[in-house]
N, C-alpha and C positions, 0 to 999 in steps of 0.2 A: 306329400300327403295325398292319399287317394281321395279323389272328389267324386266318389260313387255313392249316392245316397242309398241307404238301406234302413229297414226298420231297426236293425241292430244299432246303427250309428245314431238314429233318432232316440232310441231308448237310453243309450249310454249318455248322450248329450243332455237329455232331459234330466237324468239323475245328477249329472254334474251341475247343471244350472240350479236345480233345487237345493243341492247342498251348498253351493256358493251363496245363494240368496238366504238360506237358513243361517249362514255365518255372517250375513250382513256385508258381503263383499260385492263390488262391481266387477264386471268383466275385466276392466283395466287393472284393477287391484289384483285379481287372480293372475293375470298375465305377468305382472311384476313378480309376484310371489313364486310363480312356477317357472319364470324365465322363458315364457312362450309368448310369441307375438299375439297381441289382442285380437287381430283379425282371425288368427287360427282358433283362439278360444271361441269367438263368435261362430265360426264354421263348425266346430265340434258341438257346441251347445244346440245349434239349429239342426244338427243331423246332416249337414251338407258334406261333411268329411268324416272319415273313420280315423280315429287316432291310433297311434302305435302303442304297444305295451309300455315302452319307455315313457311316452308322453302321458299315458294314463297314470303311471306311477308318480311322475312329477306333479301332476294335477292333484292326485290323492294326497301326496305329502304336503302340498301347499294348503289343502283344505283340512289337513290333520284327520284324514280318513283312510280306511283300508281300500286298496284298489278294487278288491272283490265286491265292495258295496255297490259299485257302479255297474257291475256285471250281473247282479242278481236279477233273475227273471228272464234272462236271455235264452233263446232257443236257436237251434241251428237254422230253422226256417227263416229266422229274422235276418240272416245274412244274405238272402237272395236280393240281388240288386234291383232297384226300381228303374235303373237305366238299362238300355239295351246293350248287352255285352256281346262281343264276337265269340263264336264258339271256340272252345279250346282245340288246338290242333296237336295231335300226339302221334308220333310215328311208332309203328309196331317194332318190337325188337328185331324181327327178321328184316324189316325195311332198313333198319339202322345197320345191320351186319352187311347187307347188300351194298349200301352206300359207302362202306369203309374200304 
């Protein structure tokens, strides 16, 4: 699970936490219902970790919600990491041909 905080992770996590609380569940209960470790549930809800699509679907099913409900309001700018990431390195096609 990527541990790169972002506004997107925080947004999704807050929506999951709100729905869990609305249904009267604890994080531990959601963990059991979704078969996801409770420490991961805490990381998702706090926005410390970005969950995968498969995990989002498992949580949504456990909460009897549609996965898309947790994505409402997201924008691409929210996916900018708040941590320092190394720049992506990409070789040009010509460099790749020369190395072959």
